[in-house]
C-alpha positions as CSV (number, residue, x, y, z in Angstrom):
1,M,-40.2,269.7,191.9
2,H,-39.6,272.7,189.6
3,I,-36.6,275.3,189.8
4,Y,-36.6,278.8,188.7
5,T,-34.0,281.6,188.8
6,I,-35.1,285.0,190.1
7,K,-32.9,288.0,188.9
8,K,-33.2,291.6,189.8
9,T,-32.3,294.2,187.0
10,K,-32.5,298.0,187.1
11,E,-34.1,298.0,183.6
12,E,-36.9,295.3,184.0
13,G,-37.1,294.7,187.8
14,L,-37.7,291.2,188.7
15,L,-37.2,288.4,186.1
16,V,-38.3,284.9,186.5
17,L,-36.3,282.3,184.5
18,N,-37.2,278.7,183.9
19,E,-34.6,276.0,184.0
20,Q,-33.8,276.5,180.3
21,G,-33.1,280.2,181.1
22,E,-36.2,281.5,179.4
23,Q,-38.3,284.3,181.0
24,V,-41.6,283.3,182.5
25,S,-44.2,285.2,184.3
26,A,-44.5,284.8,187.9
27,L,-48.2,283.9,187.2
28,D,-47.1,280.8,185.2
29,I,-46.1,279.4,188.7
30,L,-49.5,279.9,189.8
31,R,-51.0,278.4,186.6
32,Q,-48.6,275.4,186.9
33,A,-49.8,274.9,190.6
34,E,-53.4,274.9,189.7
35,P,-55.8,274.2,191.4
36,H,-53.9,274.8,194.8
37,R,-54.4,278.1,196.4
38,V,-52.3,278.1,199.5
39,F,-48.4,278.8,199.1
40,A,-46.0,278.4,201.8
41,F,-42.8,280.6,201.2
42,D,-39.6,279.6,203.1
43,G,-36.2,281.5,203.0
44,Q,-34.1,283.1,205.4
45,M,-34.6,286.8,206.4
46,G,-33.9,288.9,203.4
47,A,-34.3,286.0,200.8
48,G,-36.8,287.9,198.6
49,K,-40.1,286.3,200.0
50,T,-42.2,289.5,200.2
51,T,-40.5,290.8,197.0
52,F,-41.7,287.7,195.1
53,I,-45.2,287.8,196.6
54,K,-45.5,291.5,195.6
55,K,-44.6,290.5,192.0
56,L,-47.3,288.0,192.0
57,C,-50.0,290.2,193.3
58,E,-49.1,292.8,190.9
59,Q,-49.4,290.3,188.0
60,M,-52.6,289.0,189.6
61,G,-54.0,292.5,189.1
62,T,-53.9,294.2,192.5
63,T,-53.8,297.9,192.6
64,D,-53.3,297.8,196.3
65,V,-49.9,298.5,198.0
66,V,-48.3,295.2,198.7
67,N,-45.9,295.1,201.6
68,S,-45.0,292.7,204.5
69,P,-47.7,292.3,206.9
70,T,-45.2,291.9,209.8
71,F,-47.4,293.8,212.3
72,A,-50.8,293.1,211.0
73,I,-49.9,289.5,210.4
74,V,-52.2,289.2,207.3
75,N,-52.9,291.9,204.7
76,V,-55.7,291.5,202.2
77,Y,-55.3,292.6,198.6
78,D,-58.0,292.8,195.9
79,V,-57.2,291.2,192.6
80,E,-58.8,291.5,189.2
81,Q,-59.5,289.0,186.3
82,P,-58.8,286.2,185.8
83,Y,-58.0,285.8,189.7
84,R,-60.9,288.0,190.7
85,G,-61.3,288.2,194.6
86,E,-58.9,288.7,197.5
87,V,-55.4,287.4,198.2
88,Y,-54.2,286.9,201.7
89,H,-50.6,287.6,202.5
90,F,-49.4,286.2,205.7
91,D,-46.3,287.0,207.9
92,C,-46.4,284.6,210.6
93,Y,-42.9,285.6,212.1
94,R,-44.2,287.3,215.1
95,L,-46.4,284.6,216.0
96,K,-45.7,283.2,219.6
97,D,-47.5,279.9,219.0
98,I,-50.3,278.3,216.8
99,R,-52.9,279.6,219.2
100,E,-52.3,283.3,218.0
101,A,-53.1,282.0,214.3
102,I,-56.2,280.3,215.5
103,D,-57.3,283.2,217.5
104,F,-57.0,285.7,214.4
105,G,-59.0,283.1,212.1
106,A,-56.2,281.7,210.1
107,E,-58.1,278.8,209.2
108,D,-60.8,280.8,207.9
109,Y,-58.4,282.4,205.3
110,L,-56.4,279.1,204.5
111,Y,-59.6,277.2,203.6
112,S,-61.4,280.1,201.9
113,G,-60.6,279.0,198.4
114,N,-58.7,282.4,197.9
115,Y,-55.1,282.6,197.2
116,C,-52.8,282.5,200.4
117,F,-49.3,283.5,200.4
118,I,-47.6,282.7,203.7
119,E,-44.1,283.8,204.9
120,W,-42.6,281.9,207.7
121,P,-45.2,278.9,207.5
122,E,-43.5,276.7,209.9
123,M,-45.2,278.8,212.7
124,I,-48.7,277.5,211.4
125,E,-47.8,274.3,209.9
126,A,-50.3,272.4,211.6
127,L,-53.1,274.3,210.2
128,L,-52.0,274.3,206.4
129,P,-54.0,272.2,204.0
130,E,-52.5,269.1,202.8
131,D,-52.1,270.4,199.4
132,T,-50.1,273.6,200.3
133,V,-47.5,274.3,197.8
134,Y,-44.0,275.0,199.2
135,I,-41.9,277.6,197.6
136,R,-38.1,277.7,198.8
137,I,-36.3,280.9,198.0
138,T,-32.4,280.7,198.4
139,P,-30.0,283.5,197.8
140,Q,-27.1,282.6,195.5
141,E,-23.7,284.0,195.5
142,N,-24.2,286.2,192.5
143,G,-27.1,288.0,194.0
144,D,-29.9,285.8,192.0
145,R,-32.3,283.7,194.1
146,Q,-33.1,280.0,193.2
147,L,-37.0,279.4,193.6
148,T,-37.7,275.6,194.2
149,I,-41.4,274.7,194.1
150,E,-42.9,271.6,195.5
151,I,-46.4,270.8,194.5
């Protein structure tokens, strides 16, 4: 288990700090989780799941607009080197049952070999690969977020 702190500042935007308080790149989390590609984000409404996924995608080199795919269920973003390809961003909050995920082809995305970032993963847990990386985002009293990663 790895723990990070996320701070939001006006000057620098979103900062990710390791357990020693040193600033790290959001990409360091992806590198640490190599070769895993599926990331399940857990956290209450407003915890910062979409915000952190946006930071990851930006650092991966996307020029696409990254936002919550609440109504589309999945957004596809093109990314550049060294993560060349597509990133799939799921928001499973509105799914009524796992059948809906199967119907839109969730398994094709999940087993594509591309990065998949999933909000509200409990809705499709039975479909997730065994090597899914779980990231829990927990708001702190001071406004920071604690990021707990289980690989």
